[in-house]
N, C-alpha and C positions, 0 to 999 in steps of 0.2 A: 614682466609684471606678474604673470601667473606663477612663475617660479618663486618669487619673493613671497607671495601669498601662501603658497604651499609650504615653504620653509617656516614661515611664521605660524601657520596652522599646526605643523608638526611640533614646533617648540611649545605652542599653546597647549597641545594635547599632552606633551611631556610634563609641563607644569601642572596641568589638570590631573595627571596621574598622582602627583604628590598630594594634590588637593583631595583626590579620591581617598588616599590613605588616611589623611587627616579627617575627612568627612566620615568615612566608615568607622574609623577608630573612635572618634568622639560619639558618633551615633550609637555604636555598639556599647560603649562604656556607659553612656547615660541610660539607654533603653534596657540593657540586659543586667548591668551591675547595680545601677542606682534606681532602677524601676521608674524612670521618668517616662511620661506618656510618649509614644513613638513619634508623633508628629512634632512635638516640642524637641525631642532628641534629634530628629531629622533636621529641623530648622537650625538648631544650634551647631550641629556638625557642618551644615552647609555654609553658614555665615563664617565660621572659623576658617574653613577651607577657602572661601572667597577672599578673605583678608590676606591670607598667605599667598594666594594666587596673584593678587594685585601686585604685591612687591616683587615676586619672581617674574611676572610678566612685564612689569615696568622696566626692570633691569635687563632681563635676558631676551625675552620674546620681542618686545617692541622697542627696546633700547631708548626709552623716553628720557628726554632731558627737559621736559616741561617743568619750569620752576614753580608752577601752581599745583603742587602736589595735593593739597587739600581739595581743590576743584576736581582734579583728575581722579583721585581716590573716591570722592563723592559720586562722580559719574559712574565709575566702575562698580561701586556698591549699589547704586540705583539699578543698573543693568542686572546686577546679581540678585537684587531683591525681586525684580520682575522674573528673573530666572528661578528664584525660589518659589514663586507662585506657580510657575509652569511646572517645576519639579514636584511640588506638593500635589498639584492637580493630577499629573501623570501617575505619581505614586499612589494617590488615593484611588484613582480609577482602576489601576492594575491590581492593587492589593485588596481593596474593599469590594469593588464591583465584579472583577474577574477572578478574585481569590487566588491570585498568583502569589508566590513566595515574596515576603516583604523585601528581602535583600536583592532578589532578582529584579523586582519591580523598581527598586531604588537604582539599580545599575542602568536599567532602561531610561529612567527619568534623567539620570546624569548624562547619558548620551544625547538625549534631546536638548538638554540645557547647554551642553558643550557647544553645539552648533549655534544656538541663540547667542550665547556669550561671546563667542569668537567674532561672529558677524557684527554684532553691535559694538564691541570694543574696537574692532578693526576700523569700523566706519566713524565712530564718534569719540571714543576715549583717547586712543593713542594716535591721533592724526598729526 
């Protein structure tokens, strides 16, 4: 059982890396090029990455055959929204309170949320 969880986690992290590229790319584009407020840009990047991650995780990581895709996707997004709240709080604390670099803070926040998302999706979304 532990081996299966480790393999799924490694796949989840791989999918998450593609999401990281989407997240950072969209966040950077919105914040730096379009001058959109940094937390709005962050939330937009995060949600786009979460949607991409759902489909990749459904197909590859968890190999879900659940016919109720809308329910499964909604649960995935709900977990992601809670993750977004965690992400934003960590980002805000590190960037605003501790004055760390915004993108380094974002990377730390993504790491924290990766653990949250994997555990919750493993236990509840893709069962």
